[in-house]
C-alpha positions as CSV (number, residue, x, y, z in Angstrom):
1,M,10.4,20.7,-17.4
2,R,9.6,17.0,-16.6
3,V,7.6,15.0,-19.1
4,L,5.8,12.1,-17.5
5,A,4.6,9.2,-19.6
6,S,0.9,8.7,-19.5
7,E,1.4,4.9,-19.3
8,A,3.5,5.4,-16.1
9,L,0.6,7.2,-14.5
10,S,-1.9,4.5,-15.6
11,T,0.3,1.7,-14.3
12,T,0.8,3.4,-11.0
13,V,-3.0,3.9,-10.5
14,C,-3.6,0.3,-11.5
15,S,-1.1,-1.1,-9.0
16,L,-2.2,1.1,-6.2
17,L,-5.9,0.3,-6.7
18,K,-5.3,-3.4,-6.7
19,E,-3.2,-3.3,-3.6
20,A,-5.6,-0.9,-1.8
21,C,-8.5,-3.2,-2.3
22,V,-6.7,-6.2,-0.9
23,V,-4.3,-5.0,1.8
24,L,-5.2,-2.5,4.5
25,P,-2.7,0.3,5.3
26,E,-0.5,-0.8,8.2
27,S,-1.7,2.0,10.5
28,V,-5.3,0.9,10.0
29,S,-4.5,-2.8,10.5
30,E,-2.6,-2.1,13.7
31,A,-5.4,0.1,15.0
32,L,-8.0,-2.6,14.4
33,K,-5.9,-5.2,16.2
34,T,-5.3,-2.8,19.1
35,A,-9.1,-2.1,19.3
36,R,-9.8,-5.9,19.3
37,D,-7.3,-6.5,22.1
38,E,-8.6,-3.7,24.2
39,A,-12.3,-4.2,23.4
40,D,-14.7,-4.3,26.4
41,D,-17.5,-6.8,26.9
42,K,-20.3,-4.3,26.1
43,G,-22.3,-5.1,23.0
44,Y,-20.6,-7.3,20.4
45,S,-17.4,-5.2,20.0
46,K,-14.8,-7.9,20.6
47,Q,-16.6,-10.5,18.5
48,V,-17.1,-8.1,15.6
49,L,-13.5,-6.9,15.7
50,E,-12.2,-10.5,15.7
51,I,-14.2,-11.1,12.5
52,I,-13.0,-7.8,10.9
53,C,-9.3,-8.7,11.7
54,E,-9.8,-12.2,10.4
55,N,-11.4,-11.0,7.2
56,A,-8.5,-8.6,6.6
57,K,-6.0,-11.4,7.1
58,I,-7.8,-13.7,4.7
59,A,-8.1,-11.0,2.1
60,E,-4.3,-10.3,2.2
61,N,-3.3,-14.0,2.2
62,E,-5.7,-14.9,-0.6
63,A,-5.3,-11.7,-2.6
64,L,-9.0,-11.1,-2.5
65,P,-10.8,-7.8,-2.0
66,I,-11.3,-6.8,1.7
67,C,-14.9,-5.8,0.9
68,Q,-17.1,-6.8,-2.1
69,D,-17.8,-3.1,-2.6
70,T,-14.6,-1.9,-4.2
71,G,-16.2,1.5,-4.4
72,T,-15.7,4.6,-6.4
73,T,-12.0,5.1,-7.2
74,V,-11.1,8.4,-5.6
75,V,-7.8,9.7,-6.8
76,F,-5.8,12.6,-5.5
77,L,-2.9,13.8,-7.8
78,E,-0.3,16.2,-6.4
79,W,0.9,17.6,-9.7
80,G,4.0,19.7,-10.0
81,A,4.0,22.9,-11.9
82,Q,7.0,21.7,-13.9
83,V,5.4,18.5,-15.0
84,S,3.5,17.7,-18.2
85,L,1.9,14.6,-19.5
86,D,3.4,13.2,-22.8
87,E,-0.1,12.5,-24.3
88,G,-3.8,12.6,-23.5
89,T,-5.4,14.0,-20.3
90,L,-4.9,13.2,-16.7
91,Q,-8.4,11.8,-16.4
92,E,-7.8,9.5,-19.4
93,A,-4.6,8.2,-17.9
94,V,-6.2,7.6,-14.5
95,D,-9.2,5.9,-16.0
96,K,-7.0,3.6,-18.0
97,G,-5.3,2.5,-14.8
98,V,-8.7,1.9,-13.1
99,R,-10.0,-0.1,-16.1
100,K,-6.9,-2.3,-16.0
101,A,-7.1,-2.9,-12.3
102,V,-10.8,-3.9,-12.5
103,E,-10.0,-6.4,-15.2
104,E,-6.9,-7.9,-13.6
105,A,-8.1,-8.0,-10.0
106,Y,-11.8,-8.8,-10.8
107,L,-13.0,-5.8,-8.9
108,R,-16.7,-5.2,-8.7
109,R,-18.1,-2.9,-11.4
110,S,-20.0,-0.3,-9.4
111,I,-20.2,2.9,-11.5
112,V,-23.2,3.9,-13.6
113,R,-22.9,6.3,-16.5
114,D,-25.8,8.5,-15.4
115,P,-27.4,8.9,-12.0
116,L,-30.9,8.3,-13.3
117,D,-30.7,5.8,-16.2
118,R,-28.4,3.6,-14.0
119,V,-26.6,1.9,-16.9
120,N,-23.3,0.4,-15.6
121,T,-20.1,1.5,-17.3
122,N,-18.8,-2.0,-16.6
123,D,-15.2,-0.9,-15.8
124,N,-15.6,1.3,-12.7
125,T,-14.7,4.5,-14.6
126,P,-14.7,7.4,-14.5
127,A,-12.6,7.8,-11.4
128,S,-13.3,10.7,-9.0
129,L,-10.1,12.8,-9.7
130,T,-8.9,15.8,-7.7
131,I,-5.7,17.6,-8.8
132,I,-3.7,19.4,-6.2
133,P,-1.1,21.8,-7.8
134,V,2.3,21.8,-6.1
135,D,5.7,23.3,-6.9
136,G,8.5,21.7,-8.9
137,E,8.5,18.3,-10.6
138,K,6.7,16.3,-7.9
139,V,3.9,13.8,-8.8
140,K,2.2,11.9,-6.0
141,V,-0.7,9.6,-6.6
142,S,-3.1,8.6,-3.8
143,V,-5.9,6.1,-4.5
144,L,-8.8,5.8,-2.1
145,P,-11.5,3.2,-3.0
146,K,-14.6,4.6,-1.3
147,G,-17.6,2.2,-0.8
148,A,-21.1,3.5,-1.0
149,G,-22.1,2.6,2.5
150,C,-19.8,5.1,4.1
151,E,-20.0,7.6,1.2
152,N,-23.8,7.8,1.5
153,M,-23.3,9.1,5.1
154,T,-21.4,12.2,3.8
155,K,-22.6,15.5,5.3
156,L,-22.2,19.1,4.4
157,I,-23.4,21.6,7.0
158,M,-23.3,25.3,6.3
159,L,-23.0,26.9,9.8
160,R,-23.1,30.5,10.8
161,P,-19.7,32.0,11.9
162,A,-21.3,32.6,15.3
163,D,-21.7,28.9,15.8
164,G,-18.0,28.7,16.4
165,K,-16.1,25.7,17.6
166,E,-19.0,24.3,19.6
167,G,-21.2,24.4,16.6
168,V,-18.6,22.6,14.5
169,K,-18.2,20.0,17.1
170,K,-22.0,19.4,17.4
171,A,-22.3,19.1,13.6
172,I,-19.5,16.5,13.5
173,M,-20.8,14.5,16.4
174,E,-24.3,14.4,14.9
175,A,-23.0,13.4,11.5
176,V,-21.2,10.4,13.0
177,K,-24.0,9.4,15.4
178,S,-26.7,9.6,12.7
179,S,-24.7,7.2,10.5
180,G,-25.3,4.4,12.9
181,G,-24.0,1.1,11.5
182,N,-24.5,2.1,7.9
183,A,-20.9,3.2,7.4
184,C,-19.5,0.0,9.0
185,P,-17.7,1.4,12.0
186,P,-15.2,1.6,13.6
187,L,-14.8,4.6,11.3
188,V,-12.0,6.9,10.1
189,V,-13.6,10.3,10.0
190,G,-12.5,13.1,7.6
191,V,-13.5,16.6,8.4
192,G,-13.2,19.7,6.1
193,I,-13.7,23.1,7.8
194,G,-13.8,26.2,5.7
195,G,-13.6,26.9,2.0
196,D,-17.0,26.9,0.5
197,G,-19.8,24.5,-0.2
198,S,-17.8,22.7,-2.9
199,K,-14.3,22.8,-1.2
200,A,-15.2,21.6,2.3
201,P,-16.2,18.1,1.1
202,V,-12.9,17.8,-0.9
203,L,-11.0,18.7,2.2
204,A,-12.9,16.1,4.2
205,K,-12.1,13.4,1.8
206,K,-8.4,14.5,1.5
207,A,-8.2,14.2,5.2
208,L,-8.8,10.5,4.9
209,L,-5.4,10.1,3.2
210,R,-3.6,10.5,6.5
211,K,-2.3,7.6,8.6
212,I,-4.0,6.6,11.8
213,G,-2.3,8.7,14.6
214,D,-1.2,11.5,12.3
215,R,-2.2,14.8,13.9
216,N,-2.9,18.1,12.2
217,P,0.3,20.2,12.3
218,D,-1.7,23.1,13.9
219,P,-1.8,22.5,17.7
220,F,-5.3,23.8,18.0
221,Y,-6.7,21.4,15.4
222,A,-4.5,18.6,16.7
223,A,-6.1,19.0,20.1
224,F,-9.6,19.3,18.5
225,E,-9.0,16.0,16.7
226,E,-8.1,14.3,20.0
227,E,-11.1,15.8,21.8
228,L,-13.5,14.6,19.1
229,K,-12.1,11.1,18.9
230,A,-12.4,10.7,22.7
231,E,-16.0,11.9,22.7
232,L,-17.1,9.9,19.7
233,N,-15.7,6.8,21.4
234,E,-17.9,7.5,24.4
235,T,-21.1,7.4,22.3
236,G,-21.3,3.6,22.7
237,Q,-22.2,3.0,19.0
238,G,-19.3,0.6,18.7
239,P,-18.2,-1.7,15.8
240,L,-20.9,-2.1,13.2
241,G,-23.2,0.0,15.4
242,L,-23.8,-3.0,17.7
243,G,-22.6,-1.3,20.9
244,G,-19.3,-1.0,22.8
245,S,-16.2,0.7,21.6
246,P,-14.5,2.0,19.5
247,T,-16.8,3.9,17.2
248,V,-13.9,5.6,15.5
249,L,-10.3,4.6,14.9
250,D,-9.3,8.3,14.3
251,I,-10.5,11.6,13.1
252,F,-8.7,14.0,10.8
253,I,-9.4,17.7,10.2
254,E,-8.3,19.8,7.2
255,K,-9.1,23.5,7.0
256,A,-9.1,26.4,4.5
257,P,-9.9,30.1,4.5
258,C,-13.6,31.0,4.0
259,H,-16.0,33.9,3.6
260,I,-16.6,36.2,6.5
261,A,-20.3,35.1,6.5
262,S,-19.8,31.4,6.1
263,L,-18.6,28.4,8.2
264,P,-18.8,25.3,6.0
265,V,-18.3,21.9,7.7
266,A,-18.1,18.6,5.7
267,V,-17.8,15.1,7.2
268,S,-16.6,12.2,5.1
269,L,-16.6,8.8,6.7
270,N,-14.5,5.8,5.9
271,C,-15.5,2.3,7.0
272,H,-13.2,0.0,9.0
273,A,-11.8,-1.1,5.7
274,A,-10.1,2.3,5.4
275,R,-8.4,1.6,2.1
276,C,-5.8,4.0,0.8
277,K,-2.4,3.7,-1.0
278,S,-0.1,6.5,-2.2
279,K,3.1,6.6,-4.2
280,D,5.5,9.2,-5.6
281,I,6.3,8.7,-9.3
């Protein structure tokens, strides 16, 4: 049995959150540069992408947040069955790391303690924590700062099984198109298909942890991802919804078994500042 120090988990969350808010993943950065270089003259796509790339460069060079909305701290923990924490709970350790990152990196305090009284917690806690049980002694921490602009465009659609692939496709297309410029495209789109009404959104958000260009290991879903990406980029919404292309940098699908009478589909959008950092500890 492996015993992991609570402080080690807190320190890892802190460092990942600070880095994620400042430095884009390499795959996202390269995708944005490619999009800029290949942008057509329709709308304001090239101009917008130039500004987006310049902003990311300044943020990294000056160690400043890429976006003023440093978001809800979404954390996925792959936690081995043979691992225990030396003290406290996982939520407490994660929140300690978030609190420290907010203080050290001067991240915006964006979390309120209650959805109706709207009193700020002043330290961006609690984090949104999802624990994924795995075998052995593995612990992997993934931190996904999720801004409200793109999070507010999240959709859960409960389809009928008879709607099939075309129904799923229509739901995803409509979810992205209806978001307009609110989610700050070009987007990274996470899709969860299956499970139930609570699991599908988690799958959609988990999909956002993948690198640009990573395809689903199932050939059917890999092809579906490519099909959706191509069609979404033909909508003409473009960067920031101002026209042109691309509208999306990539789209990732995660799936799970579901009830014979259900076909849940969840869509979670990430803005062009698709911030995510992971580390094994």
